[in-house]
C-alpha positions as CSV (number, residue, x, y, z in Angstrom):
1,S,54.2,-10.0,37.2
2,S,53.3,-6.7,35.3
3,E,50.6,-8.6,33.5
4,F,49.4,-10.6,36.7
5,P,50.5,-8.1,39.9
6,C,48.9,-11.1,42.3
7,A,50.9,-14.0,41.1
8,P,53.9,-14.0,43.6
9,L,51.1,-14.1,46.3
10,L,49.3,-16.8,44.6
11,V,53.0,-18.8,44.6
12,V,53.5,-17.8,48.8
13,C,50.4,-19.0,49.4
14,C,50.4,-22.1,47.6
15,T,53.9,-22.7,49.1
16,M,52.7,-21.9,52.6
17,H,49.5,-24.2,52.3
18,R,52.0,-27.3,50.6
19,R,54.4,-26.6,53.8
20,G,51.3,-25.8,56.1
21,G,51.9,-22.6,56.6
22,G,49.5,-20.9,59.1
23,S,51.0,-22.3,62.3
24,A,53.6,-21.1,64.7
25,A,55.8,-24.3,63.9
26,G,55.5,-23.8,60.3
27,E,56.1,-19.9,60.5
28,G,59.4,-20.5,62.7
29,A,60.2,-23.5,60.2
30,E,59.4,-22.5,56.9
31,R,59.1,-18.5,56.7
32,L,59.1,-17.1,53.8
33,T,60.5,-13.6,52.3
34,V,59.7,-12.3,48.7
35,Q,62.5,-9.6,47.8
36,N,62.9,-8.4,44.1
37,G,60.4,-11.0,43.2
38,I,62.5,-13.7,44.3
39,H,61.5,-16.1,46.8
40,E,64.0,-17.6,48.9
41,D,63.6,-19.7,52.1
42,A,64.9,-17.7,55.4
43,E,67.2,-20.9,57.2
44,L,68.7,-22.1,53.6
45,T,72.1,-20.8,53.7
46,Q,73.0,-22.5,50.9
47,E,71.9,-22.6,46.8
48,P,69.7,-24.9,45.9
49,S,70.9,-27.7,43.1
50,P,69.6,-27.7,39.6
51,A,67.8,-30.5,41.0
52,A,65.9,-28.8,43.2
53,A,65.4,-25.8,41.3
54,A,63.7,-27.4,38.5
55,G,61.3,-29.0,41.4
56,P,58.0,-27.5,43.1
57,W,59.1,-24.0,42.8
58,A,59.7,-23.9,39.0
59,R,56.1,-25.7,38.6
60,R,54.2,-23.4,40.6
61,I,56.2,-20.1,38.5
62,S,54.9,-22.0,35.4
63,A,51.2,-22.9,35.9
64,V,51.3,-19.0,37.0
65,Q,53.0,-18.2,33.9
66,G,50.5,-20.7,31.8
67,A,47.5,-19.1,33.2
68,V,48.5,-15.5,32.1
69,T,49.3,-16.7,28.9
70,A,45.7,-18.7,28.7
71,K,44.3,-15.4,29.8
72,R,45.8,-13.5,27.0
73,H,45.0,-16.1,24.5
74,L,41.5,-15.8,25.6
75,L,41.2,-11.9,25.8
76,D,42.6,-12.3,21.8
77,A,40.1,-15.1,21.3
78,L,36.9,-13.5,22.3
79,W,38.2,-10.4,20.3
80,L,38.4,-12.7,17.4
81,S,35.1,-13.9,17.7
82,E,33.3,-10.4,18.5
83,L,34.5,-9.3,15.4
84,G,33.9,-12.4,13.3
85,C,29.9,-12.3,14.3
86,E,29.9,-9.0,13.8
87,L,30.8,-9.5,10.3
88,G,28.8,-12.4,9.7
89,F,25.5,-10.5,11.3
90,S,26.3,-7.3,9.2
91,L,26.7,-9.7,6.3
92,G,23.4,-11.7,7.0
93,I,21.3,-8.8,7.9
94,N,22.5,-7.0,4.8
95,A,21.6,-10.1,2.3
96,V,18.2,-10.8,4.2
97,N,17.4,-7.1,3.6
98,I,18.1,-7.4,-0.2
99,G,16.6,-10.3,-0.5
100,F,13.7,-9.3,0.6
101,F,13.5,-5.8,-1.1
102,L,14.2,-7.3,-4.0
103,G,11.1,-9.6,-4.1
104,R,9.2,-6.8,-2.6
105,R,9.9,-5.0,-6.2
106,I,9.1,-7.3,-7.8
107,L,5.4,-7.5,-6.5
108,Q,5.0,-3.9,-6.6
109,L,6.2,-3.6,-10.3
110,A,3.7,-6.7,-11.4
111,A,0.6,-5.0,-9.7
112,G,1.9,-1.6,-11.3
113,L,1.7,-3.2,-14.8
114,R,-2.0,-2.2,-14.6
115,S,-1.1,1.7,-14.7
116,L,0.9,1.4,-17.5
117,A,-1.7,-1.2,-19.3
118,N,-4.2,2.1,-18.9
119,D,-1.8,4.8,-19.6
120,W,0.0,3.0,-23.1
121,S,-1.7,1.3,-25.6
122,C,-2.1,-2.7,-25.9
123,L,-0.2,-2.7,-28.4
124,T,2.7,-0.7,-26.9
125,V,2.6,-2.6,-23.9
126,V,3.0,-5.7,-25.7
127,A,6.3,-4.8,-27.8
128,S,8.1,-3.2,-24.8
129,L,7.5,-5.9,-22.4
130,A,8.5,-8.6,-25.0
131,L,11.7,-6.5,-26.0
132,I,12.7,-6.2,-22.3
133,G,11.9,-9.9,-21.6
134,A,14.2,-10.8,-24.6
135,L,16.5,-8.6,-23.0
136,L,16.4,-10.2,-19.8
137,G,16.5,-13.6,-21.4
138,G,19.7,-12.7,-22.8
139,L,21.5,-11.5,-20.2
140,A,20.6,-15.0,-18.2
141,L,22.2,-16.3,-21.2
142,W,25.2,-14.6,-21.0
143,G,25.6,-15.3,-17.0
144,L,25.1,-19.0,-18.2
145,F,27.9,-19.0,-20.3
146,V,30.5,-17.6,-17.7
147,L,29.1,-19.4,-15.3
148,A,29.5,-23.0,-17.1
149,S,33.2,-22.4,-16.4
150,L,32.9,-23.1,-13.1
151,G,29.4,-25.8,-12.2
152,Q,27.7,-28.8,-13.9
153,A,24.8,-27.3,-13.3
154,A,25.3,-23.9,-15.7
155,Q,26.7,-26.8,-18.9
156,F,23.7,-28.8,-18.2
157,L,21.2,-25.8,-18.8
158,L,23.0,-24.7,-21.7
159,S,22.8,-28.4,-23.1
160,A,19.2,-28.9,-22.1
161,A,17.9,-25.6,-24.5
162,H,18.7,-24.0,-27.4
163,P,20.1,-20.5,-26.6
164,L,17.4,-18.7,-28.5
165,C,15.0,-20.4,-25.7
166,W,16.2,-18.4,-23.4
167,P,15.2,-15.0,-24.9
168,A,11.9,-16.2,-26.1
169,A,11.4,-17.3,-22.6
170,G,11.4,-14.0,-21.0
171,A,9.5,-12.3,-23.9
172,L,6.9,-14.7,-23.6
173,L,7.1,-14.6,-19.2
174,L,6.4,-10.7,-19.6
175,V,4.0,-10.8,-21.9
176,G,2.1,-13.1,-20.0
177,L,2.7,-10.6,-16.7
178,C,1.1,-8.0,-19.1
179,A,-2.2,-10.3,-19.9
180,L,-2.8,-10.1,-16.0
181,T,-3.0,-6.7,-16.0
182,L,-6.4,-6.8,-18.4
183,L,-8.0,-8.5,-15.3
184,P,-9.8,-6.0,-13.0
185,S,-8.3,-4.4,-10.5
186,E,-10.5,-6.7,-8.2
187,A,-9.5,-9.9,-9.0
188,P,-8.2,-12.3,-6.9
189,Y,-4.8,-11.8,-8.5
190,F,-4.1,-8.5,-7.5
191,K,-5.0,-9.5,-3.9
192,V,-3.2,-12.2,-3.8
193,L,-0.2,-9.7,-4.9
194,R,-0.9,-7.3,-2.4
195,F,-1.6,-10.1,0.2
196,L,2.0,-11.4,-0.6
197,E,4.0,-8.2,-0.6
198,E,2.5,-7.5,2.8
199,T,3.9,-10.5,3.7
200,L,6.7,-9.9,2.8
201,W,7.0,-6.9,4.6
202,F,6.3,-8.0,7.9
203,A,8.9,-10.9,7.4
204,D,11.5,-8.9,6.6
205,A,10.9,-6.5,9.8
206,V,10.4,-9.6,11.6
207,T,13.6,-11.0,10.4
208,W,15.3,-7.8,10.7
209,A,14.7,-7.4,14.3
210,S,15.0,-11.0,15.5
211,L,18.7,-10.7,13.8
212,T,19.8,-7.3,15.1
213,C,18.5,-9.2,19.0
214,S,20.9,-11.7,18.1
215,R,23.7,-10.0,17.0
216,K,22.9,-7.5,19.8
217,T,23.1,-10.2,22.3
218,T,26.2,-12.2,21.0
219,H,27.8,-8.5,20.8
220,V,27.2,-7.6,24.7
221,S,28.0,-11.1,25.5
222,L,31.2,-11.2,24.1
223,R,31.9,-7.6,25.4
224,A,31.4,-8.5,29.0
225,A,33.6,-12.0,29.0
226,G,36.3,-9.6,27.8
227,E,35.7,-7.3,29.8
228,A,35.0,-9.6,32.9
229,L,38.3,-11.7,32.1
230,G,40.2,-8.6,32.0
231,V,39.5,-7.0,35.0
232,L,39.5,-10.8,36.7
233,G,42.3,-11.2,39.8
234,H,43.0,-7.5,40.1
235,V,39.5,-6.6,41.3
236,S,36.9,-7.9,43.4
237,I,34.3,-9.9,42.3
238,G,31.5,-7.3,43.0
239,T,33.7,-4.5,41.1
240,A,34.0,-7.5,38.2
241,L,30.1,-7.6,38.0
242,R,29.5,-3.7,37.9
243,V,32.3,-3.4,35.4
244,V,30.5,-6.4,33.7
245,R,26.8,-4.4,33.5
246,D,28.3,-1.0,32.5
247,S,30.0,-2.8,29.5
248,A,26.5,-4.4,28.4
249,T,24.8,-1.3,29.1
250,G,26.8,0.8,26.9
251,A,27.0,-1.8,24.1
252,L,22.7,-1.4,24.3
253,L,22.2,2.5,24.9
254,S,23.5,5.6,24.4
255,P,25.2,7.9,27.2
256,S,22.1,9.9,27.1
257,M,19.2,7.4,27.1
258,V,21.5,5.5,30.5
259,A,21.1,8.7,31.8
260,Y,17.8,9.6,31.2
261,I,16.5,6.2,32.0
262,G,18.1,6.5,35.4
263,V,16.1,10.0,35.8
264,V,12.8,7.8,35.4
265,A,13.8,5.3,37.5
266,S,14.8,7.5,40.4
267,M,11.5,9.1,40.1
268,F,9.8,6.2,40.4
269,S,11.5,4.6,42.8
270,E,10.8,8.0,45.1
271,Y,7.4,7.5,44.4
272,C,7.8,4.1,45.6
273,G,9.4,4.9,48.9
274,H,6.5,7.1,49.8
275,T,4.4,4.3,50.5
276,A,4.3,2.6,53.9
277,E,5.9,-0.7,54.1
278,E,3.1,-2.8,56.1
279,V,0.6,-2.1,52.9
280,R,-0.8,-5.0,51.9
281,L,-2.2,-5.2,48.2
282,P,-5.6,-6.6,49.0
283,E,-6.3,-3.9,51.5
284,L,-4.5,-1.2,48.9
285,S,-6.9,-2.9,46.5
286,T,-9.9,-2.0,48.0
287,A,-9.1,1.7,49.0
288,V,-8.2,2.2,45.0
289,A,-11.8,0.2,44.3
290,A,-13.6,2.9,46.9
291,L,-11.5,6.0,45.1
292,A,-12.6,4.7,41.6
293,R,-16.6,4.0,42.7
294,L,-16.5,7.6,44.4
295,Q,-15.3,9.3,40.9
296,A,-18.1,7.7,39.5
297,V,-21.0,8.3,41.6
298,A,-19.5,12.3,41.9
299,G,-19.3,12.2,37.7
300,R,-16.8,13.0,35.8
301,A,-18.1,15.4,33.0
302,P,-16.9,19.4,33.2
303,K,-19.6,21.7,33.8
304,G,-20.5,23.7,30.6
305,R,-23.2,23.2,27.7
306,S,-22.7,20.7,24.9
307,R,-22.5,21.9,21.4
308,P,-22.1,20.4,17.6
309,L,-18.6,20.6,16.3
310,E,-19.9,22.0,13.9
311,D,-20.9,25.0,16.1
312,V,-17.6,25.7,18.0
313,D,-14.7,28.3,16.3
314,G,-11.7,26.2,15.2
315,G,-14.3,23.0,14.9
316,T,-13.6,22.5,11.3
317,D,-9.9,22.4,11.4
318,V,-10.7,20.0,14.5
319,R,-12.3,16.9,11.7
320,R,-9.3,18.1,9.1
321,F,-6.1,17.5,11.4
322,V,-7.0,14.6,13.0
323,W,-5.9,12.6,9.8
324,F,-2.6,14.7,9.8
325,A,-2.4,13.1,13.2
326,L,-3.4,9.5,12.6
327,G,-1.0,9.4,9.7
328,M,2.1,10.1,11.6
329,H,2.0,6.4,13.4
330,G,3.5,5.0,10.1
331,H,2.1,2.4,7.6
332,A,2.8,-0.8,10.3
333,G,1.6,0.9,13.0
334,L,-1.6,2.2,11.4
335,K,-1.7,-1.2,9.9
336,F,-1.2,-3.3,13.6
337,L,-4.1,-0.9,15.3
338,G,-6.5,-1.0,12.2
339,A,-6.5,1.6,11.3
340,I,-6.0,1.2,7.7
341,D,-6.4,-2.1,5.7
342,Y,-3.4,-4.5,4.8
343,G,-2.7,-3.4,1.0
344,S,-3.3,0.0,0.8
345,V,-0.5,1.3,1.5
346,G,3.7,0.2,1.6
347,S,5.5,3.0,3.3
348,D,5.1,5.4,6.3
349,L,4.6,8.8,3.3
350,E,2.0,6.9,1.7
351,A,0.3,6.0,4.9
352,L,0.6,10.1,6.1
353,A,-0.7,10.5,2.6
354,Y,-3.3,8.5,2.4
355,C,-4.8,9.4,5.8
356,A,-4.9,13.1,5.3
357,S,-6.2,12.5,1.7
358,I,-3.1,14.5,-0.2
359,T,-0.1,12.8,-2.5
360,P,3.5,12.4,-0.9
361,A,4.8,15.0,-3.2
362,D,3.0,17.0,-0.9
363,V,5.0,16.2,2.1
364,L,8.1,18.7,1.9
365,L,9.9,17.1,5.0
366,S,9.6,14.1,7.2
367,E,11.7,12.3,9.7
368,W,10.0,9.3,10.5
369,R,12.2,7.8,12.7
370,G,13.1,10.5,15.4
371,Q,15.5,10.1,18.5
372,L,15.6,10.5,21.9
373,H,14.2,13.9,22.5
374,I,13.6,14.1,18.6
375,P,10.0,12.6,17.8
376,G,9.0,12.0,14.2
377,Y,7.6,14.6,12.2
378,A,6.3,15.3,8.7
379,L,5.7,19.0,6.8
380,A,2.9,19.1,4.5
381,V,1.0,21.1,2.4
382,D,-2.7,20.8,3.2
383,R,-4.2,22.5,0.0
384,A,-7.6,21.9,1.4
385,S,-7.4,24.1,4.2
386,N,-5.3,26.4,3.0
387,S,-2.9,25.1,5.0
388,V,1.0,24.1,5.9
389,V,1.5,21.7,8.5
390,L,3.6,20.5,11.1
391,A,2.6,16.9,12.0
392,I,4.2,15.4,15.0
393,R,3.9,11.6,15.7
394,G,3.2,10.0,19.1
395,S,4.7,7.5,21.3
396,L,6.0,4.3,18.7
397,W,9.6,3.9,19.5
398,P,11.4,3.0,23.2
399,Q,13.1,6.3,23.2
400,D,9.4,7.8,22.5
401,W,8.2,6.2,26.6
402,V,11.6,7.3,27.7
403,T,10.2,11.3,26.3
404,D,7.3,10.4,28.0
405,F,8.1,9.3,31.6
406,D,10.3,12.0,32.1
407,C,7.5,14.2,33.6
408,R,9.6,16.1,36.0
409,P,8.2,19.4,36.6
410,R,10.7,21.7,34.6
411,P,10.4,26.1,35.5
412,F,9.0,27.5,32.3
413,E,8.1,31.4,31.6
414,L,5.2,32.0,28.9
415,D,4.3,35.4,28.4
416,G,6.3,36.9,31.3
417,Q,4.7,34.3,33.3
418,R,6.3,32.0,35.6
419,G,5.4,28.1,36.1
420,F,6.0,24.5,35.6
421,A,6.0,22.4,31.9
422,H,7.1,18.5,31.4
423,S,10.5,18.2,31.4
424,G,10.9,15.6,28.7
425,M,7.8,17.2,26.0
426,L,9.2,20.5,26.3
427,T,12.9,19.4,26.1
428,A,11.5,17.6,22.3
429,A,9.5,20.8,21.5
430,E,12.9,22.6,22.4
431,N,15.1,20.4,20.0
432,L,12.5,20.8,17.1
433,S,12.5,24.3,17.5
434,A,16.4,24.5,17.1
435,A,15.7,22.3,13.9
436,L,13.2,23.9,12.2
437,A,12.3,27.4,13.3
438,P,14.8,28.6,10.4
439,V,13.5,25.9,7.6
440,V,9.7,26.5,8.5
441,G,10.2,30.5,8.8
442,S,11.9,30.6,5.5
443,L,9.2,28.2,3.0
444,L,6.3,30.2,4.7
445,R,7.9,34.1,3.5
446,S,8.4,32.1,0.4
447,A,6.3,33.1,-2.6
448,P,4.4,29.9,-3.1
449,Y,3.5,29.5,1.0
450,R,3.2,33.2,1.6
451,D,-0.9,33.4,1.7
452,L,-0.6,29.9,3.7
453,R,-1.6,29.1,7.5
454,L,1.2,27.2,9.5
455,V,-0.8,24.5,12.2
456,L,0.8,22.6,14.6
457,T,-0.7,19.3,15.3
458,G,-0.2,16.0,16.7
459,H,-1.2,12.7,18.9
460,S,-0.3,12.0,22.4
461,L,3.3,12.5,22.7
462,G,2.8,14.7,19.4
463,A,0.2,16.5,20.6
464,G,2.3,17.8,23.6
465,V,5.3,18.6,22.0
466,A,3.5,20.1,19.1
467,A,1.3,22.4,21.8
468,L,4.7,23.3,23.7
469,L,5.9,24.2,20.5
470,A,3.3,26.7,19.1
471,A,4.1,28.2,23.0
472,L,7.6,28.3,22.2
473,W,6.9,30.0,18.5
474,S,4.2,32.3,19.7
475,G,5.1,36.0,20.8
476,P,7.4,39.0,19.8
477,H,10.3,37.0,20.1
478,S,9.2,34.4,17.7
479,P,12.0,32.5,16.0
480,L,9.6,32.6,12.5
481,G,9.2,35.9,12.3
482,A,6.1,38.4,13.4
483,D,4.8,37.8,9.1
484,V,4.7,34.2,10.5
485,E,3.8,33.4,14.1
486,A,0.3,35.9,13.3
487,R,-0.8,32.9,11.3
488,L,0.8,30.0,13.5
489,S,-2.1,27.9,15.1
490,C,-2.1,24.9,16.9
491,V,-4.7,21.4,17.5
492,A,-3.6,18.4,19.2
493,Y,-5.8,15.3,20.0
494,G,-5.2,13.4,23.3
495,M,-2.5,16.5,24.2
496,P,-0.9,15.4,28.3
497,A,-0.6,17.5,31.2
498,V,2.3,19.7,30.2
499,V,1.7,23.2,31.4
500,S,0.6,24.8,34.7
501,P,-3.1,25.6,34.7
502,H,-2.3,29.6,34.4
503,L,0.0,29.3,31.9
504,G,-2.2,27.7,29.2
505,H,-5.0,30.0,29.6
506,G,-2.7,32.9,27.3
507,L,-2.6,31.0,24.8
508,R,-6.6,29.6,24.3
509,S,-7.2,31.6,21.0
510,R,-3.7,29.9,19.3
511,V,-4.0,26.5,20.9
512,T,-6.6,23.7,21.2
513,A,-6.4,20.4,22.7
514,V,-9.3,17.7,21.9
515,V,-9.9,14.7,24.6
516,C,-12.0,12.3,23.9
517,A,-14.0,10.9,27.3
518,H,-12.0,9.8,30.1
519,D,-8.5,9.9,28.3
520,F,-6.2,8.5,30.7
521,V,-3.4,10.9,29.2
522,P,-4.4,14.6,29.4
523,R,-5.1,13.4,33.3
524,F,-1.3,11.8,33.7
525,S,1.5,14.0,35.6
526,L,3.9,13.0,38.0
527,C,1.6,15.6,40.7
528,S,-1.6,13.8,40.2
529,S,0.4,10.6,40.4
530,M,1.1,11.6,44.1
531,R,-2.4,12.4,44.6
532,F,-3.7,9.4,43.7
533,R,-1.1,7.5,46.2
534,D,-1.3,9.9,49.3
535,A,-5.4,9.4,48.4
536,A,-5.2,5.6,48.8
537,L,-3.1,5.4,51.7
538,R,-5.1,7.9,53.2
539,L,-8.2,5.7,53.1
540,W,-6.0,2.8,53.9
541,R,-5.0,4.2,57.1
542,R,-9.0,5.1,58.4
543,P,-10.0,1.1,59.1
544,G,-12.5,-0.5,57.4
545,A,-13.9,3.0,55.5
546,A,-13.0,1.5,52.0
547,A,-15.6,-0.9,52.8
548,T,-17.7,1.6,54.2
549,L,-17.6,3.6,51.5
550,L,-18.1,1.0,48.7
551,E,-21.4,-0.6,50.2
552,A,-23.2,2.7,51.1
553,H,-22.6,3.9,47.6
554,Q,-23.6,0.8,45.8
555,T,-26.5,0.6,48.0
556,T,-27.4,4.7,46.7
557,D,-27.0,3.1,43.5
558,R,-29.0,0.0,43.7
559,E,-32.1,2.0,44.8
560,G,-31.4,4.5,42.4
561,S,-32.9,7.3,44.5
562,G,-30.9,11.1,45.8
563,A,-29.1,10.4,43.0
564,E,-27.8,14.0,43.2
565,E,-27.2,14.1,46.6
566,S,-25.1,11.2,46.7
567,A,-23.0,12.7,43.8
568,R,-22.5,15.7,46.0
569,V,-21.3,14.0,48.7
570,A,-19.4,11.6,46.7
571,A,-17.9,14.6,45.1
572,R,-17.1,15.9,49.0
573,E,-15.7,12.7,50.1
574,L,-13.5,12.5,47.3
575,E,-11.8,16.0,47.6
576,V,-11.1,15.3,51.1
577,L,-9.0,12.1,50.5
578,M,-7.3,13.9,47.7
579,E,-6.6,17.3,49.1
580,G,-6.2,16.1,52.9
581,E,-7.8,17.2,55.7
582,A,-5.7,20.3,56.2
583,G,-6.0,20.9,52.4
584,D,-2.5,20.0,51.9
585,G,-3.1,18.2,48.4
586,L,-0.1,18.9,46.3
587,V,-0.5,21.6,44.0
588,E,2.5,22.8,43.1
589,G,3.9,21.7,39.6
590,A,0.6,20.4,39.2
591,L,0.4,20.3,35.3
592,C,-3.0,20.1,32.9
593,P,-3.4,20.4,28.7
594,L,-2.6,23.6,27.4
595,G,-5.1,26.3,25.6
596,R,-8.4,26.0,24.6
597,V,-9.8,22.0,26.1
598,L,-12.4,20.9,24.2
599,W,-13.8,17.7,25.6
600,A,-15.8,14.6,24.0
601,P,-18.8,12.5,26.0
602,P,-17.8,8.7,25.3
603,T,-19.7,6.9,23.1
604,G,-23.4,6.6,23.7
605,C,-23.7,9.4,25.9
606,G,-24.1,12.0,22.8
607,G,-22.6,13.7,20.6
608,G,-21.2,17.6,20.5
609,V,-18.2,19.2,22.5
610,V,-17.6,21.1,26.0
611,E,-15.3,23.3,26.4
612,V,-13.7,23.3,29.7
613,E,-13.5,26.2,31.7
614,E,-11.3,25.0,34.3
615,P,-8.5,22.6,33.2
616,G,-6.4,22.3,35.3
617,K,-9.0,21.5,38.2
618,F,-11.1,18.7,35.6
619,F,-7.5,17.4,34.8
620,S,-5.9,17.0,38.5
621,D,-7.1,13.8,39.2
622,L,-5.9,10.2,37.5
623,P,-9.0,8.8,35.6
624,L,-10.3,5.1,37.5
625,G,-11.5,2.5,35.7
626,S,-11.5,-0.1,33.2
627,T,-9.1,-0.2,30.3
628,K,-11.6,0.0,27.9
629,D,-12.8,3.5,30.2
630,I,-9.5,5.0,30.4
631,F,-6.9,3.9,27.8
632,E,-8.9,2.9,24.9
633,P,-10.3,6.3,24.3
634,H,-6.5,7.4,24.0
635,L,-5.9,5.1,20.2
636,P,-5.3,7.4,17.5
637,Q,-7.9,5.5,15.6
638,N,-10.5,6.5,18.2
639,Y,-10.4,10.2,17.8
640,A,-10.3,9.9,14.4
641,A,-13.3,8.2,14.1
642,R,-14.9,10.6,17.0
643,F,-13.6,13.8,15.6
644,G,-12.7,12.9,11.7
645,G,-16.5,12.6,10.8
646,G,-16.0,10.0,8.3
647,A,-13.6,12.1,5.7
648,G,-10.8,9.4,5.6
649,P,-10.0,5.7,6.3
650,V,-11.5,5.3,9.2
651,P,-15.2,5.0,10.0
652,A,-16.8,7.6,11.8
653,A,-18.2,7.1,15.1
654,A,-21.6,6.9,16.8
655,P,-22.5,9.8,18.6
């Protein structure tokens, strides 16, 4: 009963059911009492006979004890199954990784023999490879002798060829590979090797991901089944389901990740909770289409004169450091995006060096994977710009997206002014500052780097974290020290909305944010999303207003007359919808990119950049339009093509 508290109750219920319990007559004739775990009939005055004791009562108690024993055996079986699956998957994943690793290294060795042939004389290479091949053949022969006692296959191979044939075959094989290195570097042989190496890498990645997913699924299933079986009979079905859910979640995600996912989910629930329940999707889509049309007619370009990037202060830095921001996305991500060719590089370190036109030895410190609120980063020396560059990676892994969407406005103070900052990115900047400030400060005070600048850069998430990190490292209390702080600057591409508008002005001379066309990310914040939601609902509450606006502005556009007047009318109507009749649009917690903002018009609308005078107003609302208009400009290769000037692997974009 201590292992299964419900057992006595189960016995009583079964007995009452069998004896017709539940009726008044049955209760009077066969009332049961339970005392000290012993069940007795109240009307029985004599002890039951041994035959009667071995009857229904014994069978029922034996059944309950059997169920308890079976439950214990099932729990043990589940535990052993979980242990065995974990061991089997671990061995399988490691074996697959080792196999793919050896295969890639063999292909890299075969492709690298050409550089060896260029450095050494042909005779030296042939003699060295022949000696190495003979040694490998000898090792193979020794292995066959060892295995001959274990199987018939090894004995057959030993009897089929003379022992001296094995070293000779190894020598001839490597000499043949040496002859292939004399082919031109563009020969199909080298292209095939590069293609096979890339294929092996992706096969390795897909196999590892599949096995890891299967491992997690099996682990979670067995763990949840064990938890459910452990509480079954003690709690309600709803409580058991919650235990299973918590167990599965804990096996898949860390507690901090679960907490922040809950925060993001609560924000989304609050955002959708303010939407009227009676709103229908067709009506709401018409209102959104009308808002998009008003934006297009009113124009989305900032006021100001467009200037060539070369004539802008810091334009050279904008062209140079975009390649560091691009290279931080890793070799697999860049190949997937089409930014670099397959076969060009084989690791994240090589990808950064390839894009930034530096050597791998110039990368002093790197962390590619990152974790929650700590994106990947690399610290490298750029001799072309006389700088030490801290490049921070954009969104690539699931934890990065959690950081992105943790966009609650968090109180933030900069240069004595109080405002708000993007919660997730500010946390990431604080974590990086605690980890890197001592290292970067001591490095830039050392002799080889004492005269170099410190430049922070990144794209998207990396841009926002780099800008906030520059804010944390600026000022008289900089953790870098006054001498290093004076050499600090930041160039960020596709920076999200990270600080209150009035906080960004103080760092205009130090932080440059570059925005391409109608990029969605710099305009996205919790406040801008709520402004858009409220504007769509205001328009929906005016019956027929959305259709009227669409027709009015489409007619003006078709006639082509009064374009300026139409733009003014559309801008005024859009402002009323966004701010409300009483001007009660949300302003507290509104965020925008930090520092000086350079905006480039869409491709085909002319080159040059415009310095945005009022970033808080220009980036206050979400852009509406097609995916090509608002999401495609945010891709890192588009920033490199637009601002890199063709100096890297991505061709320059047309003006």
